[in-house]
Jmol script that loads the backbone (N, CA, C; Angstrom):
load data "model"
ATOM      1  N   MET A   1     164.229-109.830 -42.503  1.00  0.00           N
ATOM      2  CA  MET A   1     164.638-108.480 -42.242  1.00  0.00           C
ATOM      3  C   MET A   1     165.936-108.355 -41.140  1.00  0.00           C
ATOM      4  N   PHE A   2     167.049-107.977 -41.531  1.00  0.00           N
ATOM      5  CA  PHE A   2     168.137-107.806 -40.832  1.00  0.00           C
ATOM      6  C   PHE A   2     168.546-109.002 -39.985  1.00  0.00           C
ATOM      7  N   GLY A   3     168.119-110.288 -40.615  1.00  0.00           N
ATOM      8  CA  GLY A   3     168.405-111.504 -40.196  1.00  0.00           C
ATOM      9  C   GLY A   3     167.412-111.693 -38.922  1.00  0.00           C
ATOM     10  N   CYS A   4     166.370-111.052 -38.782  1.00  0.00           N
ATOM     11  CA  CYS A   4     165.361-111.355 -37.716  1.00  0.00           C
ATOM     12  C   CYS A   4     164.188-111.517 -38.496  1.00  0.00           C
ATOM     13  N   VAL A   5     163.019-111.662 -37.477  1.00  0.00           N
ATOM     14  CA  VAL A   5     161.569-111.877 -37.995  1.00  0.00           C
ATOM     15  C   VAL A   5     160.734-110.981 -37.988  1.00  0.00           C
ATOM     16  N   ALA A   6     160.265-110.549 -39.344  1.00  0.00           N
ATOM     17  CA  ALA A   6     159.578-109.127 -39.411  1.00  0.00           C
ATOM     18  C   ALA A   6     157.877-109.748 -39.320  1.00  0.00           C
ATOM     19  N   CYS A   7     157.165-109.082 -38.587  1.00  0.00           N
ATOM     20  CA  CYS A   7     155.635-109.372 -38.549  1.00  0.00           C
ATOM     21  C   CYS A   7     154.901-108.157 -39.182  1.00  0.00           C
ATOM     22  N   TYR A   8     153.978-108.505 -39.858  1.00  0.00           N
ATOM     23  CA  TYR A   8     153.004-107.809 -40.581  1.00  0.00           C
ATOM     24  C   TYR A   8     151.524-107.961 -40.291  1.00  0.00           C
ATOM     25  N   VAL A   9     150.914-106.794 -40.089  1.00  0.00           N
ATOM     26  CA  VAL A   9     149.453-107.015 -39.899  1.00  0.00           C
ATOM     27  C   VAL A   9     148.750-106.066 -40.849  1.00  0.00           C
ATOM     28  N   SER A  10     147.825-106.635 -41.815  1.00  0.00           N
ATOM     29  CA  SER A  10     147.345-105.852 -43.010  1.00  0.00           C
ATOM     30  C   SER A  10     148.122-105.117 -43.761  1.00  0.00           C
ATOM     31  N   GLY A  11     149.340-105.788 -44.145  1.00  0.00           N
ATOM     32  CA  GLY A  11     150.312-105.116 -44.727  1.00  0.00           C
ATOM     33  C   GLY A  11     151.312-104.141 -44.263  1.00  0.00           C
ATOM     34  N   ARG A  12     151.061-103.842 -42.783  1.00  0.00           N
ATOM     35  CA  ARG A  12     151.791-102.790 -42.314  1.00  0.00           C
ATOM     36  C   ARG A  12     152.854-103.806 -41.501  1.00  0.00           C
ATOM     37  N   LEU A  13     154.051-103.207 -41.519  1.00  0.00           N
ATOM     38  CA  LEU A  13     155.281-104.059 -40.615  1.00  0.00           C
ATOM     39  C   LEU A  13     155.093-103.465 -39.094  1.00  0.00           C
ATOM     40  N   VAL A  14     154.627-104.368 -38.362  1.00  0.00           N
ATOM     41  CA  VAL A  14     154.209-103.893 -36.873  1.00  0.00           C
ATOM     42  C   VAL A  14     155.305-104.319 -35.957  1.00  0.00           C
ATOM     43  N   LEU A  15     156.324-105.439 -36.108  1.00  0.00           N
ATOM     44  CA  LEU A  15     156.966-105.819 -35.036  1.00  0.00           C
ATOM     45  C   LEU A  15     158.139-106.524 -35.777  1.00  0.00           C
ATOM     46  N   VAL A  16     159.346-106.431 -35.212  1.00  0.00           N
ATOM     47  CA  VAL A  16     160.598-107.111 -35.479  1.00  0.00           C
ATOM     48  C   VAL A  16     161.003-107.845 -34.175  1.00  0.00           C
ATOM     49  N   LEU A  17     160.992-109.364 -34.459  1.00  0.00           N
ATOM     50  CA  LEU A  17     161.594-110.070 -33.344  1.00  0.00           C
ATOM     51  C   LEU A  17     163.240-110.395 -33.595  1.00  0.00           C
ATOM     52  N   ALA A  18     163.952-109.745 -32.684  1.00  0.00           N
ATOM     53  CA  ALA A  18     165.312-109.829 -32.958  1.00  0.00           C
ATOM     54  C   ALA A  18     166.209-110.532 -31.762  1.00  0.00           C
ATOM     55  N   ASP A  19     167.181-111.477 -32.371  1.00  0.00           N
ATOM     56  CA  ASP A  19     168.065-112.398 -31.464  1.00  0.00           C
ATOM     57  C   ASP A  19     169.303-112.322 -32.023  1.00  0.00           C
ATOM     58  N   ARG A  20     170.049-111.062 -32.331  1.00  0.00           N
ATOM     59  CA  ARG A  20     171.230-111.210 -32.691  1.00  0.00           C
ATOM     60  C   ARG A  20     172.383-110.454 -31.917  1.00  0.00           C
ATOM     61  N   GLY A  21     172.151-110.214 -30.679  1.00  0.00           N
ATOM     62  CA  GLY A  21     172.991-109.523 -29.876  1.00  0.00           C
ATOM     63  C   GLY A  21     172.731-108.035 -29.657  1.00  0.00           C
ATOM     64  N   LYS A  22     173.046-107.204 -28.718  1.00  0.00           N
ATOM     65  CA  LYS A  22     172.715-105.846 -28.578  1.00  0.00           C
ATOM     66  C   LYS A  22     173.137-104.931 -29.888  1.00  0.00           C
ATOM     67  N   PRO A  23     172.434-104.129 -30.213  1.00  0.00           N
ATOM     68  CA  PRO A  23     171.081-103.649 -29.920  1.00  0.00           C
ATOM     69  C   PRO A  23     170.051-104.289 -30.802  1.00  0.00           C
ATOM     70  N   TRP A  24     170.278-105.574 -31.290  1.00  0.00           N
ATOM     71  CA  TRP A  24     169.373-106.469 -31.955  1.00  0.00           C
ATOM     72  C   TRP A  24     168.934-107.605 -31.095  1.00  0.00           C
ATOM     73  N   GLN A  25     168.523-107.158 -29.875  1.00  0.00           N
ATOM     74  CA  GLN A  25     168.155-108.593 -28.944  1.00  0.00           C
ATOM     75  C   GLN A  25     166.841-108.065 -28.389  1.00  0.00           C
ATOM     76  N   GLY A  26     165.767-108.447 -28.761  1.00  0.00           N
ATOM     77  CA  GLY A  26     164.262-108.175 -28.294  1.00  0.00           C
ATOM     78  C   GLY A  26     163.532-107.700 -29.283  1.00  0.00           C
ATOM     79  N   LEU A  27     162.627-106.875 -28.984  1.00  0.00           N
ATOM     80  CA  LEU A  27     161.468-106.458 -29.780  1.00  0.00           C
ATOM     81  C   LEU A  27     161.819-105.002 -30.642  1.00  0.00           C
ATOM     82  N   LEU A  28     161.804-104.839 -31.660  1.00  0.00           N
ATOM     83  CA  LEU A  28     161.839-103.457 -32.546  1.00  0.00           C
ATOM     84  C   LEU A  28     160.397-103.163 -32.874  1.00  0.00           C
ATOM     85  N   ILE A  29     160.181-102.047 -32.364  1.00  0.00           N
ATOM     86  CA  ILE A  29     158.816-101.539 -32.631  1.00  0.00           C
ATOM     87  C   ILE A  29     158.647-100.483 -33.753  1.00  0.00           C
ATOM     88  N   PRO A  30     158.149-100.788 -35.100  1.00  0.00           N
ATOM     89  CA  PRO A  30     158.386 -99.698 -36.078  1.00  0.00           C
ATOM     90  C   PRO A  30     157.191 -98.829 -35.921  1.00  0.00           C
ATOM     91  N   THR A  31     157.675 -97.356 -35.872  1.00  0.00           N
ATOM     92  CA  THR A  31     156.469 -96.386 -35.634  1.00  0.00           C
ATOM     93  C   THR A  31     157.213 -95.037 -36.382  1.00  0.00           C
ATOM     94  N   GLU A  32     156.174 -94.267 -36.523  1.00  0.00           N
ATOM     95  CA  GLU A  32     156.544 -92.931 -36.953  1.00  0.00           C
ATOM     96  C   GLU A  32     157.243 -92.249 -35.787  1.00  0.00           C
ATOM     97  N   ARG A  33     157.967 -91.314 -35.867  1.00  0.00           N
ATOM     98  CA  ARG A  33     158.813 -90.699 -34.762  1.00  0.00           C
ATOM     99  C   ARG A  33     157.940 -89.651 -34.244  1.00  0.00           C
ATOM    100  N   GLY A  34     156.837 -89.154 -34.650  1.00  0.00           N
ATOM    101  CA  GLY A  34     155.829 -88.385 -33.894  1.00  0.00           C
ATOM    102  C   GLY A  34     155.092 -89.244 -33.072  1.00  0.00           C
ATOM    103  N   ALA A  35     155.147 -90.256 -33.169  1.00  0.00           N
ATOM    104  CA  ALA A  35     154.377 -91.480 -32.209  1.00  0.00           C
ATOM    105  C   ALA A  35     155.105 -91.771 -30.916  1.00  0.00           C
ATOM    106  N   HIS A  36     156.516 -91.479 -30.931  1.00  0.00           N
ATOM    107  CA  HIS A  36     157.159 -92.008 -29.932  1.00  0.00           C
ATOM    108  C   HIS A  36     156.879 -91.597 -28.583  1.00  0.00           C
ATOM    109  N   ALA A  37     156.666 -90.183 -28.242  1.00  0.00           N
ATOM    110  CA  ALA A  37     156.501 -89.538 -26.977  1.00  0.00           C
ATOM    111  C   ALA A  37     155.211 -90.245 -26.379  1.00  0.00           C
ATOM    112  N   THR A  38     154.054 -90.463 -27.211  1.00  0.00           N
ATOM    113  CA  THR A  38     152.824 -90.951 -26.419  1.00  0.00           C
ATOM    114  C   THR A  38     153.257 -92.538 -26.144  1.00  0.00           C
ATOM    115  N   ILE A  39     153.809 -93.260 -27.141  1.00  0.00           N
ATOM    116  CA  ILE A  39     153.775 -94.696 -26.905  1.00  0.00           C
ATOM    117  C   ILE A  39     155.037 -94.862 -25.617  1.00  0.00           C
ATOM    118  N   VAL A  40     155.883 -94.338 -25.603  1.00  0.00           N
ATOM    119  CA  VAL A  40     157.009 -94.370 -24.469  1.00  0.00           C
ATOM    120  C   VAL A  40     156.326 -93.839 -23.024  1.00  0.00           C
ATOM    121  N   ALA A  41     155.298 -92.824 -23.178  1.00  0.00           N
ATOM    122  CA  ALA A  41     154.712 -92.412 -22.022  1.00  0.00           C
ATOM    123  C   ALA A  41     153.610 -93.862 -21.443  1.00  0.00           C
ATOM    124  N   GLU A  42     153.050 -94.382 -22.445  1.00  0.00           N
ATOM    125  CA  GLU A  42     152.463 -95.680 -21.773  1.00  0.00           C
ATOM    126  C   GLU A  42     153.281 -96.862 -21.739  1.00  0.00           C
ATOM    127  N   HIS A  43     154.399 -96.813 -22.539  1.00  0.00           N
ATOM    128  CA  HIS A  43     155.331 -98.174 -22.150  1.00  0.00           C
ATOM    129  C   HIS A  43     156.699 -97.433 -21.629  1.00  0.00           C
ATOM    130  N   PRO A  44     157.065 -97.207 -20.508  1.00  0.00           N
ATOM    131  CA  PRO A  44     157.990 -96.886 -20.339  1.00  0.00           C
ATOM    132  C   PRO A  44     159.473 -97.834 -20.330  1.00  0.00           C
ATOM    133  N   GLU A  45     159.312 -98.916 -20.541  1.00  0.00           N
ATOM    134  CA  GLU A  45     160.242 -99.809 -20.959  1.00  0.00           C
ATOM    135  C   GLU A  45     161.031 -99.315 -22.093  1.00  0.00           C
ATOM    136  N   LEU A  46     160.154 -98.875 -23.108  1.00  0.00           N
ATOM    137  CA  LEU A  46     160.606 -98.844 -24.525  1.00  0.00           C
ATOM    138  C   LEU A  46     161.857 -97.811 -24.608  1.00  0.00           C
ATOM    139  N   ARG A  47     162.563 -97.684 -25.566  1.00  0.00           N
ATOM    140  CA  ARG A  47     163.597 -96.868 -25.774  1.00  0.00           C
ATOM    141  C   ARG A  47     163.630 -96.545 -27.204  1.00  0.00           C
ATOM    142  N   VAL A  48     164.175 -95.457 -27.629  1.00  0.00           N
ATOM    143  CA  VAL A  48     164.454 -95.294 -29.067  1.00  0.00           C
ATOM    144  C   VAL A  48     165.570 -96.104 -29.538  1.00  0.00           C
ATOM    145  N   HIS A  49     165.282 -96.933 -30.558  1.00  0.00           N
ATOM    146  CA  HIS A  49     166.651 -97.939 -31.269  1.00  0.00           C
ATOM    147  C   HIS A  49     167.730 -97.241 -31.260  1.00  0.00           C
ATOM    148  N   PRO A  50     168.817 -97.335 -30.815  1.00  0.00           N
ATOM    149  CA  PRO A  50     170.130 -96.918 -31.041  1.00  0.00           C
ATOM    150  C   PRO A  50     170.607 -96.883 -32.391  1.00  0.00           C
ATOM    151  N   VAL A  51     170.213 -97.436 -33.372  1.00  0.00           N
ATOM    152  CA  VAL A  51     170.813 -97.543 -34.803  1.00  0.00           C
ATOM    153  C   VAL A  51     169.656 -97.366 -35.543  1.00  0.00           C
ATOM    154  N   LEU A  52     168.328 -97.740 -35.202  1.00  0.00           N
ATOM    155  CA  LEU A  52     167.109 -97.288 -36.148  1.00  0.00           C
ATOM    156  C   LEU A  52     166.617 -96.273 -35.496  1.00  0.00           C
ATOM    157  N   GLY A  53     166.811 -94.977 -35.362  1.00  0.00           N
ATOM    158  CA  GLY A  53     166.428 -94.001 -34.390  1.00  0.00           C
ATOM    159  C   GLY A  53     164.869 -93.824 -34.724  1.00  0.00           C
ATOM    160  N   LYS A  54     164.269 -94.168 -35.817  1.00  0.00           N
ATOM    161  CA  LYS A  54     162.938 -94.065 -36.095  1.00  0.00           C
ATOM    162  C   LYS A  54     161.944 -95.019 -35.381  1.00  0.00           C
ATOM    163  N   TRP A  55     162.565 -96.062 -35.043  1.00  0.00           N
ATOM    164  CA  TRP A  55     161.840 -97.218 -34.322  1.00  0.00           C
ATOM    165  C   TRP A  55     162.189 -97.075 -32.625  1.00  0.00           C
ATOM    166  N   LEU A  56     161.127 -97.777 -32.219  1.00  0.00           N
ATOM    167  CA  LEU A  56     161.471 -98.040 -30.701  1.00  0.00           C
ATOM    168  C   LEU A  56     161.958 -99.554 -30.255  1.00  0.00           C
ATOM    169  N   TYR A  57     162.376 -99.769 -29.306  1.00  0.00           N
ATOM    170  CA  TYR A  57     163.119-100.937 -28.963  1.00  0.00           C
ATOM    171  C   TYR A  57     162.843-101.374 -27.377  1.00  0.00           C
ATOM    172  N   LEU A  58     162.474-102.596 -27.137  1.00  0.00           N
ATOM    173  CA  LEU A  58     162.416-103.320 -25.981  1.00  0.00           C
ATOM    174  C   LEU A  58     163.472-104.125 -26.015  1.00  0.00           C
ATOM    175  N   ALA A  59     164.561-103.893 -25.215  1.00  0.00           N
ATOM    176  CA  ALA A  59     165.505-105.025 -25.012  1.00  0.00           C
ATOM    177  C   ALA A  59     164.985-106.340 -24.296  1.00  0.00           C
ATOM    178  N   ASP A  60     165.599-107.359 -24.492  1.00  0.00           N
ATOM    179  CA  ASP A  60     165.008-108.438 -23.922  1.00  0.00           C
ATOM    180  C   ASP A  60     165.520-108.783 -22.462  1.00  0.00           C
ATOM    181  N   ASP A  61     166.252-107.661 -21.867  1.00  0.00           N
ATOM    182  CA  ASP A  61     166.642-107.696 -20.591  1.00  0.00           C
ATOM    183  C   ASP A  61     166.027-106.773 -19.922  1.00  0.00           C
ATOM    184  N   ALA A  62     165.046-105.844 -20.474  1.00  0.00           N
ATOM    185  CA  ALA A  62     164.492-104.852 -19.765  1.00  0.00           C
ATOM    186  C   ALA A  62     163.680-105.188 -18.603  1.00  0.00           C
ATOM    187  N   HIS A  63     163.377-104.511 -17.812  1.00  0.00           N
ATOM    188  CA  HIS A  63     162.516-104.752 -16.544  1.00  0.00           C
ATOM    189  C   HIS A  63     161.185-105.130 -17.144  1.00  0.00           C
ATOM    190  N   ARG A  64     160.474-105.922 -16.594  1.00  0.00           N
ATOM    191  CA  ARG A  64     159.156-106.443 -17.104  1.00  0.00           C
ATOM    192  C   ARG A  64     158.953-106.743 -18.389  1.00  0.00           C
ATOM    193  N   PHE A  65     160.090-107.359 -19.010  1.00  0.00           N
ATOM    194  CA  PHE A  65     159.889-107.507 -20.562  1.00  0.00           C
ATOM    195  C   PHE A  65     158.764-108.159 -20.887  1.00  0.00           C
ATOM    196  N   ALA A  66     158.228-109.232 -20.561  1.00  0.00           N
ATOM    197  CA  ALA A  66     156.944-109.990 -20.790  1.00  0.00           C
ATOM    198  C   ALA A  66     155.883-109.228 -20.680  1.00  0.00           C
ATOM    199  N   ALA A  67     155.617-108.616 -19.708  1.00  0.00           N
ATOM    200  CA  ALA A  67     154.592-107.817 -19.303  1.00  0.00           C
ATOM    201  C   ALA A  67     154.319-106.661 -20.407  1.00  0.00           C
ATOM    202  N   ALA A  68     155.588-105.846 -20.698  1.00  0.00           N
ATOM    203  CA  ALA A  68     155.546-104.898 -21.448  1.00  0.00           C
ATOM    204  C   ALA A  68     155.446-105.396 -23.004  1.00  0.00           C
ATOM    205  N   ALA A  69     155.846-106.663 -23.541  1.00  0.00           N
ATOM    206  CA  ALA A  69     155.654-106.972 -24.751  1.00  0.00           C
ATOM    207  C   ALA A  69     154.387-107.452 -24.813  1.00  0.00           C
ATOM    208  N   ALA A  70     153.780-108.060 -23.873  1.00  0.00           N
ATOM    209  CA  ALA A  70     152.304-108.479 -23.863  1.00  0.00           C
ATOM    210  C   ALA A  70     151.387-107.189 -24.119  1.00  0.00           C
ATOM    211  N   ALA A  71     151.666-106.170 -23.340  1.00  0.00           N
ATOM    212  CA  ALA A  71     150.680-104.844 -23.745  1.00  0.00           C
ATOM    213  C   ALA A  71     150.975-104.233 -24.774  1.00  0.00           C
ATOM    214  N   ILE A  72     152.323-104.231 -25.532  1.00  0.00           N
ATOM    215  CA  ILE A  72     152.431-103.892 -26.796  1.00  0.00           C
ATOM    216  C   ILE A  72     151.683-104.539 -27.748  1.00  0.00           C
ATOM    217  N   LEU A  73     151.774-106.003 -27.737  1.00  0.00           N
ATOM    218  CA  LEU A  73     150.985-107.015 -28.447  1.00  0.00           C
ATOM    219  C   LEU A  73     149.336-106.512 -28.559  1.00  0.00           C
ATOM    220  N   GLU A  74     148.896-106.377 -27.197  1.00  0.00           N
ATOM    221  CA  GLU A  74     147.422-105.866 -27.447  1.00  0.00           C
ATOM    222  C   GLU A  74     147.252-104.756 -28.037  1.00  0.00           C
ATOM    223  N   ARG A  75     148.100-103.641 -28.034  1.00  0.00           N
ATOM    224  CA  ARG A  75     147.908-102.568 -28.893  1.00  0.00           C
ATOM    225  C   ARG A  75     147.809-102.826 -30.244  1.00  0.00           C
ATOM    226  N   ILE A  76     148.957-103.514 -30.669  1.00  0.00           N
ATOM    227  CA  ILE A  76     149.142-104.073 -32.258  1.00  0.00           C
ATOM    228  C   ILE A  76     147.762-104.710 -32.456  1.00  0.00           C
ATOM    229  N   GLN A  77     147.355-105.664 -31.642  1.00  0.00           N
ATOM    230  CA  GLN A  77     146.243-106.306 -31.883  1.00  0.00           C
ATOM    231  C   GLN A  77     144.850-105.638 -32.109  1.00  0.00           C
ATOM    232  N   ALA A  78     144.789-104.541 -31.466  1.00  0.00           N
ATOM    233  CA  ALA A  78     143.823-103.531 -31.410  1.00  0.00           C
ATOM    234  C   ALA A  78     143.674-102.727 -32.616  1.00  0.00           C
ATOM    235  N   ARG A  79     145.056-102.913 -33.531  1.00  0.00           N
ATOM    236  CA  ARG A  79     145.083-101.936 -34.541  1.00  0.00           C
ATOM    237  C   ARG A  79     145.106-100.605 -34.230  1.00  0.00           C
ATOM    238  N   ASP A  80     146.244-100.187 -33.224  1.00  0.00           N
ATOM    239  CA  ASP A  80     146.547 -98.986 -32.775  1.00  0.00           C
ATOM    240  C   ASP A  80     147.336 -98.325 -33.697  1.00  0.00           C
ATOM    241  N   GLU A  81     146.900 -97.400 -34.630  1.00  0.00           N
ATOM    242  CA  GLU A  81     147.478 -96.611 -35.674  1.00  0.00           C
ATOM    243  C   GLU A  81     149.110 -96.241 -35.249  1.00  0.00           C
ATOM    244  N   ARG A  82     149.344 -95.913 -34.120  1.00  0.00           N
ATOM    245  CA  ARG A  82     150.621 -95.376 -33.834  1.00  0.00           C
ATOM    246  C   ARG A  82     151.664 -96.571 -33.940  1.00  0.00           C
ATOM    247  N   PHE A  83     151.375 -97.936 -33.989  1.00  0.00           N
ATOM    248  CA  PHE A  83     152.267 -98.899 -34.133  1.00  0.00           C
ATOM    249  C   PHE A  83     152.335 -99.405 -35.820  1.00  0.00           C
ATOM    250  N   GLY A  84     153.556 -99.638 -36.333  1.00  0.00           N
ATOM    251  CA  GLY A  84     153.563-100.129 -37.411  1.00  0.00           C
ATOM    252  C   GLY A  84     153.681 -98.987 -38.438  1.00  0.00           C
ATOM    253  N   VAL A  85     154.419 -99.267 -39.610  1.00  0.00           N
ATOM    254  CA  VAL A  85     154.769 -98.567 -40.916  1.00  0.00           C
ATOM    255  C   VAL A  85     154.283 -99.089 -42.254  1.00  0.00           C
ATOM    256  N   GLU A  86     154.060 -98.372 -43.177  1.00  0.00           N
ATOM    257  CA  GLU A  86     153.763 -98.981 -44.257  1.00  0.00           C
ATOM    258  C   GLU A  86     155.148 -99.061 -45.153  1.00  0.00           C
ATOM    259  N   PRO A  87     155.425-100.450 -45.480  1.00  0.00           N
ATOM    260  CA  PRO A  87     156.603-100.653 -46.388  1.00  0.00           C
ATOM    261  C   PRO A  87     156.679 -99.955 -47.507  1.00  0.00           C
ATOM    262  N   PRO A  88     157.695 -99.745 -47.752  1.00  0.00           N
ATOM    263  CA  PRO A  88     157.957 -99.073 -49.468  1.00  0.00           C
ATOM    264  C   PRO A  88     157.215 -99.915 -50.545  1.00  0.00           C
ATOM    265  N   VAL A  89     156.771 -99.355 -51.332  1.00  0.00           N
ATOM    266  CA  VAL A  89     156.128-100.036 -52.580  1.00  0.00           C
ATOM    267  C   VAL A  89     157.360-100.980 -53.083  1.00  0.00           C
ATOM    268  N   GLY A  90     156.845-102.100 -53.442  1.00  0.00           N
ATOM    269  CA  GLY A  90     157.954-102.990 -53.823  1.00  0.00           C
ATOM    270  C   GLY A  90     158.799-103.982 -52.744  1.00  0.00           C
ATOM    271  N   ARG A  91     158.596-103.494 -51.777  1.00  0.00           N
ATOM    272  CA  ARG A  91     159.231-104.288 -50.765  1.00  0.00           C
ATOM    273  C   ARG A  91     158.331-104.840 -49.812  1.00  0.00           C
ATOM    274  N   LEU A  92     156.858-105.021 -50.195  1.00  0.00           N
ATOM    275  CA  LEU A  92     156.087-105.739 -49.551  1.00  0.00           C
ATOM    276  C   LEU A  92     156.307-107.213 -49.427  1.00  0.00           C
ATOM    277  N   PRO A  93     156.036-107.854 -48.173  1.00  0.00           N
ATOM    278  CA  PRO A  93     156.300-109.505 -48.279  1.00  0.00           C
ATOM    279  C   PRO A  93     155.468-110.120 -49.486  1.00  0.00           C
ATOM    280  N   ARG A  94     156.317-111.058 -49.899  1.00  0.00           N
ATOM    281  CA  ARG A  94     155.572-111.984 -51.076  1.00  0.00           C
ATOM    282  C   ARG A  94     154.600-112.805 -50.412  1.00  0.00           C
ATOM    283  N   ARG A  95     153.276-112.842 -51.237  1.00  0.00           N
ATOM    284  CA  ARG A  95     152.596-113.758 -50.695  1.00  0.00           C
ATOM    285  C   ARG A  95     152.756-115.220 -51.386  1.00  0.00           C
ATOM    286  N   ARG A  96     152.650-116.216 -50.799  1.00  0.00           N
ATOM    287  CA  ARG A  96     152.733-117.468 -51.234  1.00  0.00           C
ATOM    288  C   ARG A  96     151.651-117.885 -52.189  1.00  0.00           C
ATOM    289  N   GLU A  97     151.826-118.312 -53.177  1.00  0.00           N
ATOM    290  CA  GLU A  97     150.956-118.959 -53.974  1.00  0.00           C
ATOM    291  C   GLU A  97     150.352-120.154 -53.649  1.00  0.00           C
ATOM    292  N   THR A  98     149.143-120.465 -53.603  1.00  0.00           N
ATOM    293  CA  THR A  98     148.842-121.774 -53.244  1.00  0.00           C
ATOM    294  C   THR A  98     148.363-122.624 -54.232  1.00  0.00           C
ATOM    295  N   ARG A  99     148.992-123.502 -54.849  1.00  0.00           N
ATOM    296  CA  ARG A  99     148.795-124.349 -56.229  1.00  0.00           C
ATOM    297  C   ARG A  99     148.428-125.701 -55.538  1.00  0.00           C
ATOM    298  N   PRO A 100     147.445-126.269 -56.467  1.00  0.00           N
ATOM    299  CA  PRO A 100     147.281-127.604 -56.163  1.00  0.00           C
ATOM    300  C   PRO A 100     148.606-128.632 -56.146  1.00  0.00           C
ATOM    301  N   ARG A 101     148.904-129.423 -55.139  1.00  0.00           N
ATOM    302  CA  ARG A 101     149.993-130.465 -55.264  1.00  0.00           C
ATOM    303  C   ARG A 101     149.586-131.401 -56.097  1.00  0.00           C
ATOM    304  N   PRO A 102     150.594-131.945 -56.864  1.00  0.00           N
ATOM    305  CA  PRO A 102     150.402-133.080 -57.871  1.00  0.00           C
ATOM    306  C   PRO A 102     149.907-134.221 -56.776  1.00  0.00           C
ATOM    307  N   ARG A 103     148.854-135.157 -57.355  1.00  0.00           N
ATOM    308  CA  ARG A 103     148.693-136.189 -56.392  1.00  0.00           C
ATOM    309  C   ARG A 103     149.637-137.316 -56.603  1.00  0.00           C
ATOM    310  N   ARG A 104     150.081-137.681 -55.687  1.00  0.00           N
ATOM    311  CA  ARG A 104     150.940-139.206 -55.365  1.00  0.00           C
ATOM    312  C   ARG A 104     150.116-140.334 -55.504  1.00  0.00           C
ATOM    313  N   PRO A 105     150.582-141.310 -56.240  1.00  0.00           N
ATOM    314  CA  PRO A 105     149.847-142.613 -56.137  1.00  0.00           C
ATOM    315  C   PRO A 105     149.830-143.248 -54.867  1.00  0.00           C
ATOM    316  N   ARG A 106     148.788-143.833 -54.307  1.00  0.00           N
ATOM    317  CA  ARG A 106     148.403-144.403 -53.152  1.00  0.00           C
ATOM    318  C   ARG A 106     149.365-145.607 -52.845  1.00  0.00           C
ATOM    319  N   GLY A 107     149.719-146.248 -51.869  1.00  0.00           N
ATOM    320  CA  GLY A 107     150.283-147.489 -51.620  1.00  0.00           C
ATOM    321  C   GLY A 107     151.739-147.520 -51.899  1.00  0.00           C
ATOM    322  N   GLY A 108     152.511-146.432 -52.162  1.00  0.00           N
ATOM    323  CA  GLY A 108     153.675-146.432 -52.379  1.00  0.00           C
ATOM    324  C   GLY A 108     154.331-146.902 -53.876  1.00  0.00           C
ATOM    325  N   GLY A 109     153.451-147.312 -54.657  1.00  0.00           N
ATOM    326  CA  GLY A 109     153.847-147.902 -55.846  1.00  0.00           C
ATOM    327  C   GLY A 109     154.049-146.621 -56.859  1.00  0.00           C
ATOM    328  N   SER A 110     154.534-147.086 -57.822  1.00  0.00           N
ATOM    329  CA  SER A 110     154.986-145.985 -59.017  1.00  0.00           C
ATOM    330  C   SER A 110     153.833-145.829 -59.873  1.00  0.00           C
ATOM    331  N   ALA A 111     153.656-144.411 -60.193  1.00  0.00           N
ATOM    332  CA  ALA A 111     152.696-144.144 -61.204  1.00  0.00           C
ATOM    333  C   ALA A 111     152.839-144.813 -62.621  1.00  0.00           C
ATOM    334  N   LEU A 112     153.846-145.488 -62.841  1.00  0.00           N
ATOM    335  CA  LEU A 112     154.331-145.894 -64.179  1.00  0.00           C
ATOM    336  C   LEU A 112     153.878-147.400 -64.378  1.00  0.00           C
ATOM    337  N   GLY A 113     153.638-147.924 -63.222  1.00  0.00           N
ATOM    338  CA  GLY A 113     153.536-149.148 -63.418  1.00  0.00           C
ATOM    339  C   GLY A 113     153.086-150.248 -62.559  1.00  0.00           C
TER     340      GLY A 113
END
end "model"
wireframe off; spacefill off
backbone 0.3
color backbone group
């Protein structure tokens, strides 16, 4: 997503790890706009993202970045409903199918001979 790493929990997009230069350098927190005020009150290092105004942003150079990121991850792990958004139908991440791998012959020999 945006050349970044998107993180999903139970099908909800909950976090985007960004390393592409400002303002795509840090953590993007997908939320509904109605949750911004309460989340920012608890995590004052967060700002509304300057491009994606519907999401919050923790810049990697923010004061107390590591502590703020850890606190946010705790809320996500606790399944705080304010964090995360449902992706539009048809844009869910693909699940990898697990198929049995073909067996290779032991000993490095050819299967033919």
